[in-house]
C-alpha positions in Angstrom: -2.3 9.2 -6.5 1.1 8.0 -5.3 0.4 4.4 -4.5 3.3 1.8 -4.7 3.4 -2.0 -4.6 6.2 -2.9 -2.3 7.8 -6.3 -2.9 11.3 -5.4 -1.7 12.9 -2.8 0.5 11.4 0.7 -0.2 13.5 3.5 -1.6 13.5 7.0 0.0 11.8 8.3 -3.1 8.9 5.8 -2.7 8.5 6.7 0.9 8.4 10.4 0.0 5.8 9.8 -2.7 3.6 7.7 -0.4 3.8 10.5 2.2 2.5 13.0 -0.3 -1.2 12.3 0.3 -1.3 12.6 4.1 1.9 14.3 4.9 2.8 12.6 8.2 1.9 9.0 7.8 1.2 6.4 5.1 -1.9 4.3 4.5 -1.1 0.7 3.9 -2.7 -2.6 2.8 -0.9 -5.8 3.3 -1.6 -9.2 1.7 -0.5 -11.5 4.5 -0.4 -14.6 2.3 1.6 -13.2 -0.6 3.7 -10.9 1.7 3.0 -7.8 -0.5 2.5 -4.3 0.8 0.8 -1.4 -1.0 1.3 2.1 0.4 0.1 5.6 -0.3 -3.2 7.2 -1.2 -5.8 8.8 1.0 -7.6 5.6 2.1 -6.8 2.0 2.9 -9.3 1.2 0.1 -7.0 2.8 -2.5 -4.3 0.4 -1.5 -6.7 -2.6 -1.2 -7.9 -1.9 -4.8 -4.3 -2.1 -6.1 -3.8 -5.4 -4.3 -7.0 -6.9 -5.6 -6.0 -5.9 -9.1 -2.6 -7.5 -8.6 -4.2 -10.9 -7.7 -4.8 -10.7 -3.9 -7.8 -12.2 -2.3 -10.0 -9.9 0.0 -9.7 -12.3 3.0 -5.9 -12.0 2.9 -5.8 -8.2 3.0 -5.3 -6.1 6.2 -5.1 -2.3 6.4 -2.6 -0.3 8.5 -1.2 3.2 9.0 
């Protein structure tokens, strides 16, 4: 699974890897308090799990495409 934690500007390689799962768009989860984005995977839950493992709190996470 090509999921990336984004803390700075993404690279073209990261974007290409995150597009791998769904081809035309990227699933995202954003920690609005910590200002961290995770992108990639098949589901928002894939991204959310990475954020939770990284120290985010459930109530601070929002999903997007």
